[in-house]
N, C-alpha and C positions, 0 to 999 in steps of 0.2 A: 950968340946964344942959340940961333937956329942950327949953326954947324955943330954945336955941342949936342943938341938933341938928335941930330941926324947921326952923329958918330955913336951916341949911346944906343940908338935904335939898331944901328948896324951891328954893334957888339951883341945886343940881345938876340938879333936874328942869327948871328953866327953861332951863339951858344945853343940856341934851339936846334939849329941844323946839326951841330956836333952831337948833341944828345940824341937826336933822332937817328943819325947814322950809327951811333954806338948801339942804339936799341936794335937796329937791323942786323949789325954784324955780330953782336954778342948776345946770343940766345942762351940764357942760363941753363934751363933744365931740359927743354924740349930737344935741343940739338946735342945734348950729351949722347955718347954712343948708346944706342938702343938696339937690341937685337931685332932684326926684321925677319918675319916669316911670311911665306906665301900662303895663299888661301887654302889649298889642299892640305898643307902641313898644319895650318892652324886648326882645321876641322879634326884631323887625325890626333893631334895633341889633346884637344878638348875631350874627345871620346876616350882616349887612353888614360887620361889623368884625372878627369873631374870626379870628385868623390860621389856625386849623385849616381853616376853610372855604377860604381862599385856597390853602392847601397842597393841598387835595383838587382844586381847580380845575386846578392844574398837571398833574395826572394826565390830565385831558381833553386839555390842550394837547399833552402827550407822545404820547397815543394818536393825535391828529390828525397829528402829525409822522410817526409810524410808518405811518399810512395813506398819506401823501404818498410816503414811501419805497417802500412796496409798489406804489403806482401807477406810480412811475418805472420799476420793473423790468419793467413791461408795455408801455412806450412806446418808440418809436424813439430811437436814440442817434446823433448826428452829431458827427464829429470832423474836424478839419482839421490839416494840418501843412505846414510850409515848411522846405525843406532846401537848403543851399548847400554844394557840395563843391568844393574846390580841390586839384588834384594838382600835383606838382612839374613834370610835363610831360604833355602829352596822350598818350593811348594809341591805338594802331592799328597797321596794317601797310600797307606800300606807301604809297599816297596816301589810304588810307581811315582815318578817325578813328572809333574805336569808343567812346572815352571822352574827351570834351573836357576840357581842363585845368580849366576852371571851369564848373560846371553847377548850374543852379537848378531845383528840383523843388517843385511844389505838389501835395499829395495830400489827398484827402478820403475819409471812410468813413461810410457810413450803414448802421446795423444795426437790424433790427426783428424782434421775436419774432413768428412766425406760428403757432406751436403751443407754448403754454406753460401747460398745465393747472395745474401746481403754483403758478406765479406768479399766475394768475388766482384760484386758491383763496385764496392768501395775501392778496389784495386784499379779498375778502369777510371773511376772518378779522380783518383789521385794522379793518374797519368794526364788527365785533362788539365789539372792544376799546374803541372809542369809546363804545358803548352801556354796556359794563361800567363804564367810568370815570365816565360821567354818572350811572349808578345809584349808584356809590360816593359821588359828591358829594352826592346826595340823602340817602343814609344818614348822612353826616357832618353835613349840615344838620339832620337830625332829632335827632341826638345833641346838637348844640350848642343847639338850641331847647329840648330837654328839660332840659338843664343850666341854661339861663337861667330857664326856668319854675320849676324846683325851687328855685333860689336866690331868685327873686322871692317864692315862697310862704314861704321861710324868713324873709325880712324881715318879711312880714306876721305870721307866727307870733311872731317875736321882739318886734315892736311890740305885739302883743296881750298878751304876757306882761308887758311893761313897764306896760301899763295896769292889769293885774290887781295887780301889786305896788305900783303907785302908790296904788290904792284901798286896798289892805291897809295901807299906811303911813299914809294919811289916817285910817283907822279907829283904828289904834294911837295916832296923835297925839291924836285926839279923846279917847280913853280916858285917855291920860296927862294931858292938860289937866284932864279931869274929876277924876282922882285927885289932881292938884296942888291944885285948888280945894278939894276935900274936906279935904286935909291942912291947908291954910291956915285952913279954917273949923273945924278941930278935930274933924271927924266922920270923917276918914280915918286911915290909918296909913302909916307910912313903908314898910312891907312891901308894901302894895298899890301905892304909888307906884313902888317899885323894880321890881316885877313888870311894871307898865305900861311903865316906861322900858326894861327888858330887851326887851320885845316890839318897841318902837320901834327899838332898836338892831339887832335881828335882821332886822326888815323893811327897815331902811335898807341893811344889808349885802346883803340879797337883791336889792334894787332896783338897787344899783350893779352887781351881777353881771349882771342881766338887761339893763341899759343897755349894758354892755360886749358882751354877746351880740348886741344889736341893731346896734351899731357894726360888729362883725365880719361880720354878715350883710350889712350895707350895703356894706362893703368887698368882700366876695365877689361881690356883684352888680355892683359897678363893674368888677371884674376880668373877669367873664364878658362884660360889655358893652364890654370894651377901653377903659374910661374910667379916667383917672388920678385918680380921686377916688371917694369913697363915693357910692352911688346909693340913694335911698330908693324903696320901692315905693308905687305909688298905690293905687287902689281894688282890692278883692278881685275877681279874675276870676270870671266865671260859666261853668262847664263844663257844657254840655248833654250828658248821657249817657242821655237818656230814649229816643231813637230807636233801634230795634232794626235790625240789619243782618244779612243773610244771610252765612254764612261765606265764600262765594265772593267776595262784594263786599268785605268788610273784609280778607280775606286778600290779594287783589290790590292793595289800597290800601297795604299796609305796605311801606315802602322797603326793609327788610332782605330781605323776600321777593322784591321786584322785583329787587334786586341779585343775589340767589342764582339767580333764574330766568335772568337775563342771563348769568351765569357758566355755567350749565348749557347754555344755547343755544350759547354760544361754544365750549364743549368738545365739544358734539355736532357742530357744523359741522366742527371740526378733525378729529374722528374720521371723519366721513363723507368728508372730502377725502383720506383716506389712500390710497384707490385711485388717485388722480391721480398719486401718486408713481411708479406703474408705467407711465404713459403716455409716449410719446416726446415730445421737444421739437424744435422746428424754428425756424430763423432764416433771414432773407434779408439779404444785405448788398450794397451797391453801392459800388464803389471807383473813382472817376475819378482821373486823374493827368495833370498837365501838366509837361513837362520842356523846358527851353531852356538852351543849344542841344541839339538832339537828337543822339544818337549813331547809329552805324551800325545797331546792334541795338536801339536804344531810340527808338521813334517819339515824336513830340512830344506827341501827345494819345492817351491810351488810357483804357479803363474796363473794369471787371470786375464781373459780376453773379453772386452765389453763393447757391445754396439749399443748406441743410444740415439734415438730420434725424438726431437722435441717439436711440438706444434703449439704455438700460442693460440689460445681460443678467445680470450677477452683481455684487453689492455686498457679499458676505459676511454678509448678513442684517441690514444696517442698516435697510432699510425696514420689515422685519417687527418689529424691535425698536422702531422709532419708532411704528408702529401700536399695539403693545402698550402703550407708555407713554400713548398717547392714550386707549386704552380705560380704563386705570386712572384717568386724569385725569377722564374723563367719569363713571366710576362714583363717584369721590369727590365730584364736583359734585352728582350725584343724591342721595347720602347727606347731603351738607351741606344741600341744599334740603329734604329730608325732615325733618332735625333742626330746621331753622328753622321749618317749618310746625308740627311738634309743639310746639315752644316757644311759638309764637304762640298756638295753641289753649289751651295751659296758662295763658298770661298773660291771655287774655281771660276764661277761666273764673274764674281767681283774682281778677282785678280786679272782675268783676261781683259775685262773692260778697263781696269785701271792702267794696265800696261799700255794699251792702245791710246788711252787719253793722255797719260803722262808723257808718252813719246812725242805726241803732238805738242804738249806744253814745252818739252825740252827743245824741240826744233824752234819754237817761237822765242824761247828764252835765249838760246844761242844767237839767233838772228838779232834780237834786241841788244845783246851784249856787243856784238860786232858793230851794230849801228851806233851804240853809245860810245864805243872807243873811237869810231870814225868822227863822231861829233866832237869828242875831246880833242882829237888831233887838229881838226879844222879850227876849233875855238882857240886853242893854244897858239896856233900859227897866226890867227887874226889878231890875238892880243899882242903878240910880239911886234906887229906892225901898227898897233894902235887902233885897230878897227873895232875891238871889243874891250870890255872892262874885265878886271880880274874877278869880279863877282860871277860873270858868265863862265869863266874858266873853272872857278871853284864849284859852281853848279854842275858843270859838265863832268868834272872829276867825281863828284858825288853820284851823279847819274850813272857814270860808267862803273863805279864800284858797286852800286846797288844792282845794276843789270848783271854784272858778273857773279855777284852773290846769288841772285835769283837763278842764274844758269847752273851754278854749283849745286844749289838746293834741288833743282829739277833733275840734275844728273843723279844725285843721291836718291831721290824719290823713285826714279826709274830703276836703279839697281835694286833697291829694296823690294819694289813691287814685282820685279822679275824673280827675285828669290822667293817671294810669297807665292808666286804662281807655281814654281817648281815644287815647293813644299805642299801646296794644295793638290798637285798632281801626283804626289807620292814619289817624286823623282829626286828629292833631296832629303837626307844625304843619299848618294847613289850606292 
């Protein structure tokens, strides 16, 4: 009866090992051919394809159209008209005709502003809005590039975790095979075999979860790159954060600071142009006219030249209210710029401190992983000569896996924080 139980346990163990091996060798979705892109290519694709960037570019086009509209208000306007009038009878007295029965008239009007301070100011203000829209596009491009970079790093981290869990499963399988051989040889026990099999099952389930996480990260990278398929990350990017920069240099390099500075300049110009609302406006117009046939009091060819100057005297306080609103808008832009600069300094300080701290954490995590793997090797060797129990081997396997996982997480944290530092310094995207 004992032999039957031992044989049954052996078959169970062999089935578990076969299933685990199949799980390692046959990776259904993650190992299907997935296009791999390198870091620089991923950033370029995201910036070229992402719809958000295209939406931001339309703001520049709109600002350019508004500039054309403002420019048109400062240029001459020419209009023409053709009129034909037919009466029931001609008009006149005695033998004189004052209004022919059928009369054709051609008229033209040319108007040009000769004094238009507010319109000229609006032209410069429209140019400022083009600069604001362009800076906005740059900021949107930065956000898309950062999102693509973070997703790329997420794929690398997920793939690294898959490697860790695959090695852990391989170690558990090796221990299970050894426990199976000992049981077959009569030196082991079914309890040891079941403990080893339980470790294999747990590691196999964990590996399936990490593979799914890798697939999700690849799908997310495909979405960021506007690709209708999962995309795999290539080599790990090298983020150079060693060079120091003066605050004035990196502050001016940040797209969000540049954008807010352009908003402030535009608001300042609008405020300074408020005085031009009080200046007079002047126009000149030329109106030629041709009528045929001519009437008694209507010569055939005439023209009129008109100069007009207008000075508003009282508007109920509208211009003062408009100037007050402009002062408020300018003050808001100043406060927003100050807030962005404070946030930028905080981000740089935090990123620098985090990089230094996480690099120390990474060194300790790697050392811990090396030590845990060494402990696993010693414990396994001792178990094979009967100096330890399989519980100690399983604990050593778990500790090694956890230590390698911690090292992988520390590597990912360092990569992300170096990226954050480059972004804070305005050096990404380059």
